[in-house]
C-alpha positions in Angstrom: 15.3 -10.4 19.6 17.9 -9.2 16.7 18.2 -5.4 15.6 17.9 -4.5 11.9 17.6 -1.6 9.9 14.5 -1.6 7.4 14.8 1.0 4.9 11.2 2.3 5.1 9.2 4.7 3.1 13.0 5.9 1.6 14.6 6.0 5.9 16.7 3.9 7.6 15.0 2.5 11.0 16.5 0.3 13.4 14.4 -2.1 14.8 14.2 -6.2 17.1 13.0 -8.1 15.3 11.8 -11.5 16.8 11.8 -14.4 13.8 8.6 -15.0 13.7 7.2 -11.3 13.2 5.8 -10.1 10.5 6.4 -6.4 9.0 3.0 -5.5 9.2 3.9 -5.9 13.5 7.2 -3.8 12.9 5.6 -1.3 10.9 2.7 -0.5 13.3 4.0 -1.1 16.5 7.5 -0.2 16.0 7.7 2.4 13.3 4.2 3.9 14.3 3.4 3.8 10.8 -0.6 2.6 11.2 -1.7 3.1 7.7 -1.1 -0.8 6.2 -4.3 -2.7 8.8 -4.5 -5.4 10.6 -7.9 -7.4 8.4 -7.7 -10.5 7.5 -4.5 -11.3 9.3 -3.7 -14.0 6.4 -3.7 -12.3 3.4 -6.9 -12.6 1.7 -8.5 -9.0 2.7 -5.2 -6.3 1.0 -5.4 -4.1 3.7 -1.5 -4.2 4.8 -0.2 -3.9 0.7 3.4 -2.5 1.8 5.1 -2.1 -1.9 8.4 -4.2 -1.3 11.2 -3.2 -4.3 8.2 -1.8 -5.8 6.3 -4.6 -5.3 2.7 -5.2 -3.9 3.0 -7.4 -1.4 1.2 -8.5 1.5 2.6 -7.4 5.3 0.6 -9.9 7.1 2.9 -13.0 5.5 6.0 -11.0 5.4 8.2 -11.8 8.1 9.9 -8.8 8.8 13.2 -10.4 8.6 13.2 -10.8 4.9 12.2 -7.1 4.7 15.9 -6.4 6.0 17.8 -4.7 2.6 14.8 -4.0 0.6 12.9 -0.8 0.1 9.7 -0.9 2.2 6.9 1.5 0.9 3.7 2.3 3.3 0.6 4.5 2.5 2.2 7.3 4.1 5.3 6.9 2.2 3.3 7.6 -1.8 2.9 11.4 -0.7 5.5 14.2 -1.1 6.5 17.2 0.8 2.9 17.2 2.3 1.8 16.8 -1.7 -0.4 13.8 -1.9 0.3 11.4 -4.6 -1.6 11.3 -8.0 -2.6 7.8 -7.3 -4.2 9.6 -3.2 -5.3 12.4 -4.5 -7.6 11.2 -7.3 -9.0 8.5 -4.8 -9.8 11.6 -3.0 -10.8 13.2 -6.3 -13.2 9.8 -6.8 -14.6 10.0 -3.9 -13.4 6.5 -3.6 -12.5 6.4 0.3 -15.0 5.0 2.3 -14.4 3.9 6.5 -11.0 4.4 4.7 -9.8 0.3 6.4 -9.0 -1.2 3.0 -7.9 2.2 1.3 -4.8 2.7 1.7 -4.5 -1.2 0.6 -6.2 -0.4 -2.7 -3.8 3.2 -2.9 -1.0 1.2 -2.8 -2.2 -1.6 -4.6 -3.1 0.7 -7.7 0.2 2.5 -7.5 2.2 -0.6 -8.6 -0.4 -1.3 -10.9 0.7 1.8 -12.8 4.3 1.6 -12.2 4.1 -1.0 -14.3 1.2 0.2 -16.6 0.4 3.9 -17.2 -2.6 3.5 -19.1 -4.3 0.3 -17.5 -7.9 -0.6 -19.1 -10.5 -1.3 -16.6 -10.2 -5.2 -16.4 -6.3 -4.6 -15.8 -7.6 -2.7 -12.7 -9.6 -5.2 -11.2 -7.7 -7.7 -12.1 -4.5 -5.6 -9.6 -6.7 -4.6 -7.2 -9.1 -8.2 -7.3 -7.0 -8.8 -3.7 -8.3 -5.9 -2.1 -11.8 -6.8 -0.3 -14.0 -3.2 0.4 -17.0 -3.5 2.6 -18.5 -1.0 2.2 -18.8 0.6 -1.1 -18.7 -1.2 -4.2 -15.9 -0.7 -6.5 -17.0 1.4 -9.0 -15.9 4.9 -7.8 -12.2 2.3 -6.9 -11.9 2.1 -10.7 -12.5 5.3 -11.6 -9.6 6.6 -8.8 -7.0 4.9 -10.4 -8.3 5.5 -14.2 -8.0 9.4 -13.1 -4.8 8.2 -11.3 -3.6 8.1 -15.4 -4.3 11.2 -16.1 -3.5 13.3 -12.6 -0.4 11.3 -12.9 0.7 13.0 -16.5 -0.1 16.7 -15.7 2.1 16.1 -12.7 
């Protein structure tokens, strides 16, 4: 095992990394950040989505060693000073949260979308969230939440 420093949610943390260990494993087991979920473990469901240098990425497919020196943000890192981010707040207000398993990944993917496009149309939202699967609900409230986040982000 090699010791390395990961920058996660703005904090530096020393972790031990095996060459085969994924970022998801390190986030969950060593750093206690359980927002990113292990769903399919094949990069298909989007439950493990995090931001790496501002881009949405599947933590189950990323080797932890490859995240060294990069800025990693999990769903836990989106809130500031105890206040939900506009995207998190919009998901709550729109009632887009069902069981909660896939929502952290959707919130992170929506955050990445809105950082690139502050006023996406419904098609852009659908494309950005296409890699995030939800088994509990339709996606209507999720799309409503992303739309709502565009206005919340402007008012904050």
